[in-house]
C-alpha positions as CSV (number, residue, x, y, z in Angstrom):
1,M,0.0,0.0,0.0
2,T,1.3,3.5,-0.9
3,D,1.3,6.3,1.6
4,S,-0.6,9.1,-0.1
5,S,0.6,11.6,2.6
6,S,3.9,11.8,0.8
7,F,2.2,13.1,-2.4
8,P,1.1,16.7,-3.0
9,S,-2.6,17.0,-2.2
10,F,-5.3,19.3,-3.4
11,L,-9.0,19.7,-2.4
12,F,-11.2,21.9,-4.7
13,V,-14.3,23.4,-3.0
14,C,-17.4,24.9,-4.4
15,T,-21.0,25.2,-3.1
16,G,-22.6,21.8,-3.7
17,N,-19.7,19.8,-5.2
18,I,-21.6,19.0,-8.4
19,C,-20.4,21.6,-10.9
20,R,-17.2,23.7,-10.5
21,S,-15.2,21.6,-8.0
22,P,-15.7,18.3,-9.7
23,L,-14.5,19.9,-13.0
24,A,-11.5,21.3,-11.2
25,E,-10.8,17.9,-9.7
26,L,-10.8,16.3,-13.1
27,A,-8.7,19.1,-14.6
28,M,-6.1,18.7,-11.9
29,R,-6.1,14.9,-12.3
30,R,-5.3,15.4,-15.9
31,E,-2.4,17.8,-15.1
32,A,-0.9,15.3,-12.7
33,E,-1.4,12.4,-15.1
34,Q,0.3,14.4,-17.9
35,R,3.3,15.0,-15.6
36,G,3.3,11.3,-14.5
37,L,2.9,12.3,-10.9
38,M,1.1,10.7,-7.9
39,V,-1.1,13.4,-6.4
40,D,-4.0,13.2,-3.9
41,I,-6.9,15.1,-5.5
42,D,-10.5,15.5,-4.3
43,S,-13.3,17.9,-4.3
44,A,-16.0,18.9,-1.8
45,G,-18.8,21.4,-1.2
46,T,-19.4,23.9,1.5
47,G,-22.9,22.5,1.8
48,N,-24.3,18.9,2.0
49,W,-27.3,19.3,-0.3
50,H,-25.9,16.9,-2.9
51,E,-24.0,14.5,-0.7
52,G,-23.5,11.2,-2.6
53,D,-24.7,12.6,-5.9
54,R,-22.8,12.4,-9.1
55,P,-21.8,15.8,-10.7
56,D,-24.5,17.7,-12.6
57,P,-25.2,16.0,-16.0
58,R,-24.0,19.2,-17.8
59,A,-20.7,19.1,-15.9
60,R,-20.3,15.5,-16.8
61,A,-21.1,16.3,-20.5
62,T,-18.5,19.1,-20.4
63,A,-15.9,16.7,-18.9
64,R,-16.7,14.2,-21.6
65,C,-16.2,16.8,-24.3
66,H,-12.6,17.2,-22.9
67,G,-12.0,13.5,-22.8
68,L,-12.6,13.1,-19.0
69,D,-15.1,10.9,-17.1
70,G,-16.7,12.3,-14.1
71,N,-19.2,9.5,-13.5
72,Q,-17.2,8.0,-10.6
73,L,-17.2,11.2,-8.6
74,R,-19.6,11.7,-5.7
75,A,-20.4,14.9,-3.9
76,R,-19.4,15.4,-0.3
77,Q,-19.1,18.2,2.2
78,V,-15.8,19.7,3.3
79,R,-14.8,18.5,6.8
80,T,-12.4,19.9,9.4
81,V,-10.1,16.8,8.9
82,D,-9.6,17.9,5.3
83,F,-7.4,20.8,6.6
84,D,-4.8,18.3,7.8
85,R,-5.3,15.8,5.0
86,F,-4.7,18.3,2.1
87,D,-1.7,20.6,1.5
88,H,-3.8,22.9,-0.6
89,I,-7.6,23.6,-0.3
90,I,-8.7,25.7,-3.3
91,A,-11.9,27.7,-3.2
92,L,-13.7,28.3,-6.5
93,D,-15.1,31.7,-5.4
94,R,-14.7,34.2,-2.7
95,S,-17.7,33.0,-0.7
96,H,-16.1,29.6,-0.5
97,L,-12.8,31.1,0.5
98,A,-14.5,32.9,3.4
99,A,-16.4,29.8,4.5
100,L,-13.1,27.8,4.4
101,K,-11.2,30.3,6.4
102,K,-13.9,30.2,9.1
103,L,-13.9,26.4,9.2
104,Q,-10.1,26.0,9.1
105,P,-8.8,24.8,12.5
106,A,-5.9,26.8,14.0
107,G,-2.6,25.1,13.3
108,S,-3.8,23.0,10.4
109,K,-1.4,22.3,7.5
110,A,-3.6,23.3,4.5
111,H,-2.9,26.4,2.6
112,V,-6.3,27.9,1.6
113,S,-6.5,30.0,-1.6
114,L,-8.8,31.1,-4.4
115,L,-8.3,29.1,-7.6
116,L,-8.0,32.0,-10.0
117,D,-5.5,33.8,-7.7
118,H,-3.0,31.3,-9.2
119,V,-3.6,32.6,-12.8
120,S,-1.7,35.8,-13.8
121,G,-4.1,38.7,-14.3
122,R,-7.1,36.8,-12.7
123,Q,-6.3,37.4,-9.0
124,G,-9.5,37.9,-7.0
125,D,-11.8,36.5,-9.8
126,D,-14.4,33.9,-9.0
127,V,-15.0,30.9,-11.2
128,V,-18.6,31.7,-12.3
129,D,-21.2,29.2,-11.1
130,P,-22.9,27.7,-14.2
131,Y,-25.6,25.9,-12.3
132,Y,-28.5,28.4,-13.0
133,G,-27.3,29.6,-16.3
134,P,-27.3,28.3,-19.9
135,E,-25.5,25.1,-20.7
136,E,-22.6,27.0,-22.4
137,G,-21.7,28.4,-19.0
138,F,-20.2,25.0,-18.2
139,E,-17.6,25.5,-20.9
140,T,-16.7,28.9,-19.5
141,T,-16.3,27.2,-16.1
142,W,-14.2,24.5,-17.7
143,R,-11.8,27.1,-19.3
144,D,-11.4,28.8,-15.9
145,V,-10.7,25.6,-13.9
146,E,-8.4,24.3,-16.6
147,A,-6.4,27.6,-16.5
148,G,-6.3,27.5,-12.7
149,C,-5.2,23.9,-12.5
150,K,-2.5,24.4,-15.1
151,A,-1.2,27.3,-13.0
152,L,-1.4,25.3,-9.8
153,A,0.4,22.4,-11.4
154,A,3.2,24.6,-12.8
155,R,3.6,26.2,-9.4
156,F,3.4,23.2,-7.1
157,L,4.1,20.1,-9.3
158,D,6.8,21.2,-11.7
159,R,9.6,21.2,-9.2
160,P,13.1,20.0,-10.0
161,S,14.1,16.8,-8.4
162,T,16.1,17.1,-5.2
163,C,17.8,13.7,-5.7
């Protein structure tokens, strides 16, 4: 059995864990896979309304259009133990960032940040919630999470070997 605590770890958080954060999880999995790296990646929501549900069908369709399968993902709510499990907890918008900072236990290891803060020129921007909008909003969300995950991977995964 492999100890996943030795791998970089990322948790992506949105409201219900059925749109933005599952897409970010899939985008980051792709970034890690393309780099041939073992990384612990998950997603969660600030609320529990969709606990156990698969991502929204429109999010799964968007993922499929980009060669990814989100059918195995299940929604869950962020927990206080996540702040010691994950190195990086990434909020998809500023309301999630505020909720995470309130929930974060003192002395926990996780670095909490906003996804688009990692993209040059996008600092402070939210990934737009596509849930109540038109279907093409999921593609806009995909472009944002993909850009954010590419920037995260370049910053935290593309490190020279210390061996």
